N, C-alpha and C positions, 0 to 999 in steps of 0.2 A: 239620568244618571243611575236611578235605581235600577233600570234595565242594564246596563252596563255591569252593575255589581253582581246582578243575578246571573248574568252571562259568565262571569269570572266564577264565581262559585260553581256552576255548573260544568264549566270546564275542567275545574278542580276535582269534582266528583267523579267526571267520567275518567279522568285520568288515573284515580285512585283504583276505580273498579277494574280499569283496564288492566293496571299492574297486579292486581290480585288474580285476574283471569289468567293473566301471563304466567305468574309464579305456579299457579295450580295446572296449567298444563305442562310446565316443565317438570314439576314433580310427578306428574301423573306418566311421563314420556317412559320412565323405566319399568312402569307396570304395563303399559300397553306394549313396549318391547318383548316383555316377558309373558305376555298374555297367551296362554296356551302351549307354553313351552315347560317342559319337564325340568323342575328346579331340583337342586341339591344344596346342602350346606358346605360351605369351605371357610376356612380362615384367612380374612383379610387384613392387610397391615393397615394400622391405624395412625400410628406416629413412627417417624423414623426408628428402625432399630440397626444400632451400630454393629458393624462386624465384631464377633467375639462374643456377643451377647447369649448367654445361658438359655437354654430352650425353657428351662425351669423358671425364668425371669422374664418372660413375655409379657405374663399378666394383662394389664389394659392396654397394652400397645398393639393389640390384635382384638379384631371382633368376629364372630361367625355369622356369616351372612348368606342369603340365598342367592344362587346364580345358576342361570340356564346349564344343563348338563353340558351341551355342546361347547360352552366357554371354559369349562373345568380343565385346568392345565395338568399335564401328567405329573404325577405325585404330590397333588395338592393335599394339603393337611386339614384334617377336621377336628383333631383334638389336640391341645398342646403336650398332653401326657407321651404322644409319641415321638416327641422330642426330648424327652427326659434324658441326660446324660450327654447332649450334644451342645454346639454352640454353631452360631451365625457365621457361615464362611465369609460371607460378603455383607455389606450393608444392606437392609431391605427399605424400600421407599413405601409411603403411604399410597394405598390403593393397588397394589399387587397382592397376589395370591401368595401364602406362605407354602414355600415347597419342601419337601422333605430332601430334595437335592442341594438346597442352599444351606444344610446344616451338615456338620461334620463332627467326628470325635474329637474332644480337646487336645489329645496328644497329635493329632494331623494338623491341626489348626496351629497348634502353638510351635510345632516343629519346623514351620515355614516362617517362623519368626513373628507369628502374629499377636496381637494382644487383645484381651479380653475387655469389653465394655464394664466399666465400673456402674454397678446397679443405682439408680437414683435412690438419694439420701444416704449413699455411703461416699467414704473418701478413701484415698490411695496412701499407702505408706510403703517404702522400700528398707529392705533388712538385706545385710550382707552377711553371708554365712558361708562356711567352709564346706565342701562337698559333704563330707559324713553328716552334716547336720540338715541337709536339705534331700535326703533319700539318695544320695550319690548322684546328685545332680540330674534326676531323671523327671524333676518337676517341668512342666509346660503350661503356657496360659491355658485359662479354663479348668484347672485342676483344683479341687477343694484339698485344703491341708488342716490338720490339727496343729496348734502352736503350743509347744511344752516349755516350761520356763523352770530352770533351777536356781534357787538361791543360796548362798553361802550362810553358814550360821552365824548368828550376831549374840549380842548379850540377853536378848529375849527371846529369840526362836532359833531353832535348830535348823541345820540345812534340810531342804526338801526339794522336791520336784512335783510338778503338777501340770495338768492340762489346762491352760491359760484360756484357749479359744479354740472353737471347733467348727469344722465345715467352713473355712475362710476360703474365698475365692482368689485364686492366683490370676492376677491381671498381665503378667509379663515376668519373662526370664531373660536376664542378661548373663551371658557366660563371658569368660576372659577372650579379650579380642585377639588375644595373642595366638590362641588355639585356632586351627585350620577348621573351618567350617564342617569339614568332612571326618574330622577327628572327634573322639570322645575327650573331653576334658577330664583330666586325672587329677588335678591339684588345682590350689588356689580358691578365690572365692567367688561365689555366684550371687548376683543382684535379684532378689526374688519380690516383687510387689505384689501388694495386697490390698484388696477393697474390705475396709474396715468401717464400724462406727466409730464415733469419738471415744467411747467407752472401752472398745476393744483395742484401739490405737494406744491409749493410754497405759493399759494393763501389759501389752505387747512390748512397747517402748520402755517401760519400766523394766520388764525383764531382761531386754537388751542392755540396758545401762548399769545394772546391779547384779545381772547374773549371767545366766547363758541361755541360748533358745536352741531348740531344734524343732523341724517342720516334719511332720509325717503325712503322708499321702493318704488320703480318705476317700470313701465313697458317701452317697447321700444316705446311707443307712447303716453308718458307722456305729458302733454299740460304745457309749460312753463309759468312763473308769465306774467301777462299782463302789469305790472307797474314796475317802479324801486324799490330800496330799502324801506323796511317800517321804517318810524321814527315815532316821537312823533306826529308830525303835520299830517302825512297821517294817522295814527292810530285814531288819534281824529277826522279826516274828516273834 
């Protein structure tokens, strides 16, 4: 009986040792394959990146890894700053190299009816505004906008206009379906979806419900207002 128990324990130990050796061998396979090869670093996709994701939002979705020079694809990106101002034209899958050719200007992506991905932690709201309130309808998915709100005077406050939120990501733009795709919409409302925090959503919705809203097209280095809200007194100087 004792001999049988010892044999079972010995078999178990040998199985564990064998498994450890196999794992070590597999883990070392890449090192052996790369041995003697000239290496360079490129960005590799770590988690799925949806089409429309801003290059500035890649964050922890990519890793900088060493790969043999012979395996580096044309246009492989080594620094996320190279993708500033661009968005992913297609979905990127884990394990693939990040290529510059897969990123395009937001106006190119949006012009094809694309939608920008909502960054993690944000939510999406949609505003319906006339053309003159959305830069003449020039906005597309991937753009950054400033949200300006104007409130009428009441018993306690004077009428005012102020920048409610800045550098808000446009996730989609829906124009009047009655307008031919090849034509420019010259009237009517446009639906603009925005990626916002809960606090931003509250402020924007308040401005929509109790005042009027304008969107401005912005860049990532936009200069913020130097003063507070514009009132009649401030306007008159």
